[in-house]
C-alpha positions, -999 to 999 in steps of 0.1 A, spaced: 0 0 0 12 35 -8 27 54 21 7 83 35 13 118 22 1 135 53 8 131 90 -17 111 109 -28 141 129 -32 164 99 -61 189 104 -75 198 69 -98 225 83 -69 243 100 -49 241 68 -79 255 49 -84 284 74 -47 293 70 -50 296 33 -83 316 34 -68 341 59 -42 351 32 -67 356 3 -73 391 -12 -102 404 -33 -91 412 -69 -122 430 -80 -126 468 -83 -152 484 -60 -177 488 -89 -180 451 -93 -212 437 -76 -210 401 -90 -181 380 -102 -176 343 -109 -153 316 -124 -118 330 -125 -89 315 -145 -51 321 -138 -18 319 -156 17 333 -147 41 350 -170 71 373 -164 66 373 -127 30 384 -128 -3 366 -123 -29 371 -150 -65 365 -139 -96 364 -160 -131 364 -146 -167 374 -155 -182 403 -136 -211 427 -135 -218 460 -118 -255 454 -110 -260 424 -86 -242 394 -71 -241 363 -92 -240 357 -130 -264 346 -156 -261 342 -194 -294 360 -197 -279 392 -182 -265 413 -210 -244 433 -186 -221 405 -177 -186 412 -190 -151 398 -187 -121 413 -169 -83 407 -169 -65 415 -137 -27 417 -135 -14 409 -100 19 409 -83 20 374 -67 46 385 -41 26 414 -27 -8 402 -38 -14 437 -52 -36 443 -82 -16 464 -107 -43 468 -133 -77 456 -143 -91 459 -178 -124 448 -194 -117 428 -226 -151 415 -234 -185 431 -232 -217 431 -252 -217 459 -278 -179 465 -273 -162 480 -304 -131 461 -314 -106 470 -341 -122 447 -367 -158 443 -355 -184 453 -329 -195 424 -306 -232 416 -306 -252 425 -275 -254 398 -248 -235 384 -218 -198 376 -221 -192 344 -202 -165 320 -189 -133 337 -197 -103 314 -201 -66 323 -206 -38 304 -224 -1 312 -225 2 310 -263 40 317 -263 65 336 -242 52 370 -254 15 364 -259 -15 354 -238 -46 342 -257 -80 349 -240 -112 331 -248 -148 339 -239 -184 330 -250 -208 357 -262 -244 347 -255 -280 358 -261 -301 327 -251 -332 324 -272 -320 349 -297 -289 334 -315 -263 307 -312 -236 317 -287 -201 320 -301 -167 315 -285 -142 343 -294 -105 349 -288 -81 379 -286 -45 383 -277 -26 402 -250 10 413 -258 31 407 -228 60 429 -240 37 459 -247 14 449 -219 -15 457 -242 -43 439 -260 -44 434 -298 -80 445 -301 -88 423 -330 -115 398 -322 -115 363 -338 -141 334 -338 -129 301 -323 -136 269 -342 -146 234 -332 -137 203 -352 -159 173 -346 -166 140 -364 -190 159 -386 -165 186 -398 -150 219 -388 -174 247 -377 -176 280 -356 -175 271 -319 -212 272 -313 -236 250 -293 -253 234 -324 -221 220 -338 -210 207 -304 -244 191 -298 -248 174 -332 -218 152 -329 -228 141 -294 -264 135 -304 -250 111 -331 -235 91 -303 -267 89 -283 -267 121 -262 -303 126 -252 -308 160 -236 -325 186 -259 -303 212 -276 -300 248 -265 -284 278 -282 -259 288 -255 -237 274 -227 -206 260 -246 -174 268 -226 -139 258 -220 -149 249 -185 -116 233 -171 -84 254 -173 -62 245 -203 -37 217 -195 -7 205 -215 0 168 -221 25 155 -245 33 190 -257 -3 197 -267 -28 219 -250 -60 201 -240 -94 213 -227 -128 201 -215 -156 215 -237 -189 217 -218 -224 227 -226 -236 235 -190 -274 239 -194 -278 204 -209 -249 186 -193 -227 177 -222 -189 171 -219 -161 162 -242 -123 159 -240 -106 179 -267 -72 192 -278 -64 226 -292 -54 228 -328 -19 237 -340 -28 274 -343 -44 275 -309 -76 292 -323 -99 262 -319 -104 227 -306 -107 191 -319 -131 169 -300 -113 137 -290 -141 119 -272 -174 125 -254 -181 113 -219 -219 113 -218 -228 79 -203 -251 72 -186 -272 96 -207 -297 98 -178 -271 117 -157 -268 154 -164 -230 156 -163 -212 189 -167 -182 211 -157 -157 182 -157 -120 183 -149 -96 158 -165 -60 146 -158 -37 118 -169 -28 92 -143 7 76 -138 -4 46 -159 -13 68 -189 -50 65 -185 -73 95 -182 -95 103 -153 -125 127 -154 -145 141 -125 -179 156 -135 -205 176 -118 -240 160 -118 -269 184 -119 -297 159 -114 -304 128 -93 -283 127 -61 -261 156 -74 -230 137 -63 -199 137 -85 -193 111 -112 -160 97 -124 -151 83 -158 -119 67 -172 -104 64 -206 -73 46 -220 -70 69 -250 -91 100 -243 -115 91 -270 -136 62 -256 -148 68 -220 -163 45 -194 -197 49 -180 -194 76 -152 -199 63 -117 -198 76 -81 -169 69 -58 -173 59 -22 -145 83 -13 -167 112 -24 -200 104 -7 -218 138 -6 -207 160 -34 -226 191 -42 -236 204 -77 -206 225 -85 -174 225 -105 -145 202 -94 -108 204 -100 -82 177 -109 -46 189 -110 -11 175 -107 17 194 -90 51 177 -87 41 140 -84 10 147 -64 -26 148 -77 -50 174 -62 -87 166 -64 -110 194 -53 -147 190 -48 -177 209 -34 -193 192 -5 -231 194 -2 -228 202 35 -240 237 43 -217 255 68 -240 276 90 -267 272 63 -248 286 34 -246 268 0 -212 261 -16 -196 268 18 -175 237 21 -148 227 -5 -124 198 1 -91 190 -16 -78 154 -16 -42 144 -25 -28 113 -40 3 100 -58 -15 73 -78 -50 86 -83 -65 58 -62 -56 63 -26 -67 98 -15 -61 118 17 -79 150 28 -54 179 28 -77 209 29 -112 216 40 -124 252 32 -154 261 54 -168 297 51 -200 316 50 -184 337 22 -186 305 0 -156 288 -16 -163 277 -52 -148 272 -87 -112 274 -76 -83 272 -100 -49 262 -88 -17 271 -107 21 267 -101 46 295 -102 81 299 -87 79 267 -67 45 277 -51 9 268 -58 -15 298 -61 -52 299 -65 -81 320 -75 -116 313 -62 -151 327 -63 -164 340 -30 -193 362 -17 -205 384 11 -231 361 26 -262 380 16 -269 379 -21 -307 386 -23 -312 365 8 -298 334 -9 -270 315 8 -252 312 -24 -227 340 -32 -208 350 -63 -196 385 -55 -158 387 -60 -127 367 -70 -101 360 -44 -64 353 -50 -37 339 -28 -11 312 -21 -19 276 -13 14 259 -5 49 250 -19 48 225 -48 54 190 -34 88 176 -40 
């Protein structure tokens, strides 16, 4: 049996409290709602993307006032050096004007040493097909190239604009049963590199559709490698994927119906996936986004617990660690009335940092909060 990673008397809650005590709010005072940050490091700076609005806590693709920000942060001082809105409905770019609608689920990719590529979805549910767009940020000039470009999606049926219909059609041909919608397609998991290629989970959140994909050579679109949609009765979404030491792939997916507990699927090649099942080690997952990362030789599995700390939803988030992806130990338990949800963990300079959605505890009387994005340090990378 694998030796333990943690001391027998390890206190996951104390460890979580210590991390939360060092978190800082990245959002400007004008922001009333924020959600779902992403994070990369380049040139000694942290670059954080997130969606925001200046009207109310939370987010919704039906709100046309949801926009996307880029925050540049000094990771040593935790000071926000600059915040800039790069996506908003009706925004005028150098080559086009973006259609009205919400700008949703911003993701960021280090294209090369001098360029960051930012993706987001532009949505008007019930009006048009949403479209995923990209634009570049020049790290040398520290400025955007304000030309906006449509991302593409390549499936078994051909190459198309990255829109819900085209993502849906190829899954429906494999037996995907939920009815189509015209919005909700996102790069839901942060981009990860395997074998020198960037990979992504493509997700249609409203209908629970997931696929494992790789970015194309020009990094302006994706190729679908394989859908994980079984059993079709489960509404699976917002998955995270990683590769295990034996070369097999493991996915953890949110389930938005039934018992709402997490489902796990495996694949030998990333194309054909097993039927998703629950794990006894994760007995009471809540309906929220999970994480699955590897730092050093240790896997980090993060999941939302359905337990409500002092009555607040999404108030408990656990992080398990493992060297083999089979035996897991609880390293962190984040408990807070401010919520702790949709974290992203990234490595820089020998340390693991995170961004996470949090709230103020009183969003329209609801226990769920999505009011700001926090940033901070988790721990040194395990050696």
